[in-house]
N, C-alpha and C positions, 0 to 999 in steps of 0.2 A: 649295367645294361645291355639288352638283348635288342643286339642287332640284326636279328633273325628277321626275314619276312612275314609278315602277317597279314590275318584277312584285313583285320585295322589299318593297314599300311595301303593294301589296295583298295579299300572303301574311302579313306580319305583324299587319295593319289586321284582317285576316279570322280569323285566330286570339284575335285577344285581343277583338275584340267578340263572337263566337262563344259562346268559353268563359264571355267575363267573364256575358252575358244568359242564358248555361244555366246557370251557378252560381247565378246570382241566384234566375232561377225556382224552380228546384228545393228553395234556404234557402225562398223565401214561400211553396210550395206544402206546405212540412211546416210554416211556422208555421203556415199558415190550419188545416190537420189538426189542428192540437193547438189552437186557437184555438176551433176548431168543437167539440171533446170537453170544453172546459172550459164553452163556453157555451150548450150544446145544450139543457142543463135551462131555463135563462132564457129561450132562445126559444119553448121548448114551451110554459111557464109561463105568459109573457107573451103565447101569442099570435102572434108576430112574424110577419109577411107574408114567404113566401120572396122576391118580389119588391125587399122592404125589405132584407131579411137578405142580399140579393147586390149588389144597385146602391145603397143606401145605407150599409150597413155596409164589406163587403167590398171592392167598387168604390173606395172611398176610402180601403179599410184599406191595400191595395196599396202605395200612391206613399209614404206613410208610411213603411212598410219596408223598403221598394226601396232609398230613399234612406238611413234609416240602418245597412243593410246596405252600401252600395255600397264606402264606404271598405276594410272589410274586405276584401270581393269583388276589388276592383281589384288587390290586392296580392297578396293568394291567386292570382287568376288570372294575374298576370305571373310570379310565380316557377313555377307549374304550367307553361303553355306555353313558357317562357323555357328552363326546365332541359330539358325534354325538347328541345327545338332545341339545346341542348349536350351530353347525352347524344348526340345522333343526329351527330353532330360537323356541324352547321349553321349553328352559326355559325363553328364557324373555317372553311368552306366559301367563307362572306358575307365574312368579313376576308379571307380567301386571294385573293377576287378583286377585291382594292384598294379594299372596300369601308371606310370608316373606320368606328372603333365609334359617332364622335357624326353620320355620318350615317345608322348602322342606328336609330339612337334618333329619329329624325321622324315615321315611324310610329307610334310607341308614345307620343311626345308628342303626335301629333297623337288618337291613340283615346282620350288624357286629357283632350284639351282637349275632346272631344267629350261624355266621361261627366262632364265638370268643368260644362260649359253643360247639361246634362240636369240634373244635382244643383243648381244654381243656380236654375232655372227652375221645379223643384219645390219648391225653399226661397221663393221670392218670392212665386210665385202661385199654383200649384196645391195645394199642400199645405197651407195655409191655410185656403183654400176646403172642400177635401177634410175638414178636421179638424172645421170646423163642423156639416157634413152627419153624418161621424160620431159627432160627443158630441151631438147631438141622438138619433140612433138608441140611443148609450147610455144617456141618459136615461132613456128610455121604456120600453127593453126588458131592460136588461142591469145598471142602477145601481139602486141604492136613492132613492127621491127625496127633494131635498134639502127641508129645511122651507123652504114659502112664505114667512117672516118669517126674516132677516136682526140679528141683535144688536149692539149696542155696537159701534159703527161710528164708525174715527176717520178724517180725511182732512185733510192740509194742502194747501190749494187754491191758497195761497200762502206767500212768505216773511211769517210771521207773522199771517195767518191762517187756521184751524181752524175744521171743521163735524165737531159731533159727533152722532149721532142713535143713542138708543136701539133702535130697532129700526124697520128697512124690511119692506112688506108688497109683494112682488113680484104680488099679484094687485086691486092699484089703484093701484101707482107711490106710496105713500103712506111719507111718513118721522114716527116717532110721536118726541117729544119731541127736537125739533131746535134745536140752540144753535150760534150763527156767533160766534167770537169774533178781536179784532185784537190782536194783542200787539205792540208795539213796547219794545222797548231791557228786555225780561223784564219789562214791565207790561200788566197789561190795561188797554189802551184802552177798548172798547167790548164791549158781548156785545147779542146779540140773539136772543131763544129765542121759540118757538110750540109750542103742542100739537101740530102736525100739519102737515106740509109736504109737500103733492102736486105731482106733476108737470104740466105743462100744455105739452103739442105746440105747443100753436099759437102761444105767445110763447118757446117755450125756456127756459122758466126755472119758478121754483116760488110757491105759493103759500100762504103762510102763515096760518093762522090763530090766532086768539087769542095775539096776540105781544103781547111786551114789550120794548123797549130801554131798554140802561142805558149810558151814557155817564160815564166816570171823571176824574177829576184828578187830578192828579199824586199827591196825597196819599192816593189811592184813597179817597176821598170820593165818593157819587153825587152829582153836580149834575143831572143830566138824565133822566129818565124819559119815557119814550112809550108806550103802549100802544094795542092796538087789537081789531078783531075780525077784518080780513083786510090783508090787504098781498101784492105781487106783489116778487118780486125775482130778476135775474138775477145768476148768482155762476157760478165755473171749474167747475163742478160740474154733472154731468147724471144724468138714468137709468144711460145705460150704465155707470158707474162703478159702480153699486151690483148691477148683474151681472157683470161684470168681477171672474174669480176669482184670483185673487194667485198668480203663478209659475204659471199654466196657461193664460189665455187668452189669451198673448202670440202661442199657435203658432196661434191661430184668425185671425190679423191679416196681409191683405196688406201686403207694405212700406210700400206708399202708409200703411196703417193705423197703422202700427208707428210708422213717420216721427212721423206726426201725436199718439202717444200719447206719445214721448220729449219730443216738444217741450209738449206740455203737463204733461208731470210732470216737468219740467226748470224750465219756469214757476212750476208750484207748490211746487218743492222737496221733489217727493216722492221719499221713500227708497227706494218700489216702483219707481225707476225701473231702479234694477241688473237689475231681470228683462227688462226690453225690452228694456236693452242686451245682456247675455248674451244673447238670444234674437236678436237683430241680427246680432252679429258671430258668431254662431254659424251662421246661412246663407250667410256668405260664406266663415268658414273651413274650413268641411267640403269644398264644392265645388275649395277649392283644396288638399286633401290629396292629390286623387288624382293630379298634378304630383309631389309630394313621393313619395309609394308607388310610383309607376310608374319614376320613377328609381332610387330605391331597390331596388324588384324586380330589374329590368335588372341592376343593380351586381353585386347578392348571386349572382344563378342563372346569372349568362352562360358561367361557367365550368363547363368540365366535371370533376365531381367522381367519384370512384372507386363512393361510396354510391350514386349514382343519384339521384334527386329528392326521395327521402325525408328528407333532412336538409337541402335547400333548404328542404322544405314545411313542416318542425319550425319552421326560423329563421323563414319569412316570416309563419308563424300568431301566433308567440310575439310577433315585433316588431308586428304589425298591432294583436295584443290589448292591447299595451302602451303603442299608437300611441292607439288610442282610449279608453283608461282614462284614459290623462292627460290627451287633450282633456275627458274628464267629470269628473278632479279638478280640473282648471286651474279651473275654476268656484267652486269652495271658496274661492280667493285674493279673489275679488269678494264675497262672503258674508260672510268675515272683514275686508275692510277693507285686505287687502295689496296688494292690484293693482288697477286700473283694470281696467273689463271688456275695452276695447282689447287692452292689455297681456297679460291674463291668458288669455283665450280665443283668442290668437293663437299666445303662448308655446309649445306644443308642434310648430305649423309651424315656428317659426322655429328649435327647437332640433333637428327633424327634417329639417330642410332642411340645416343643417351638416353633419347625419349624412350625408344622402343626397349630397351637395357631396364628401365627403370618400371615400366609397365609389366615386360617379362618379370620380372620379380616379385612384383606382388602379386600379378595374374595368379597364380596355384592357391595365392592364400583366401 
């Protein structure tokens, strides 16, 4: 197979990338218009500065939605311009000149590689930082402020070690009615309770006030009690854990931070690790879809049809929506415990890769 760059490669590459980014910019523009119409009252009421609306919100808004819509528009782009090439008999001419169907796929795959690389970069580094700034803006100018104190908080910080906090104040990073319990073989071994626990950033630990410690024997008879006014302790729980929102803050973490969170939650035996694992696998599965949808799109639209490109577009939109819907639905397998996160998140890619392979095999015929 000849891998030298030809005019054909530049032609297909130019059509692919231009059509993709034009379509993406158009839908982003429409989304922004609808978003402005929905939030304009909040911007005016809360007197959001124009430069913050533009740079803190919409500049950080665009990467997120651009990446979210990219699988859909990769497929539609390939279907659209390949169908037009087929309708104009360009593909027949290309194949008649001795260019094989596999060779014709190279510029498509190269374009898909660039889009997948861009999507991966956005997922791992750019979008998490953009989400952080965007969420700060939303909290201040568009959303109702949350209560300063969170109540009835439970954490498992290690296998058999549990923390309970009646309330946590974000104003002074102080937990009220703090309890730390160690359980072994379904038996309570020790219990540390304190009226308050305040985060001390200098020692990276908690300062407990008016505490008492109880140790229990196997017969559950209290055999030791220790009390005091103040004690310092360092445990696998930091103040950032109280600021982390379940099932949402994972999107604000870079890949390095996300891996650190997964490692900490795995050591703790934290059941919420599934949210972090879903987020991590989604960041890699979504870019990979560019290859699957590109191959499928070319295989479906490379043959000239009497009905023109309308039928191909209809099939492309239906398949792309079913693919994206399946990617979202597959997360439910994790929540119900039916499948591990790795298998569930990659399942749509696996199934549609098989479909793409079958379509690709029969397309040259």
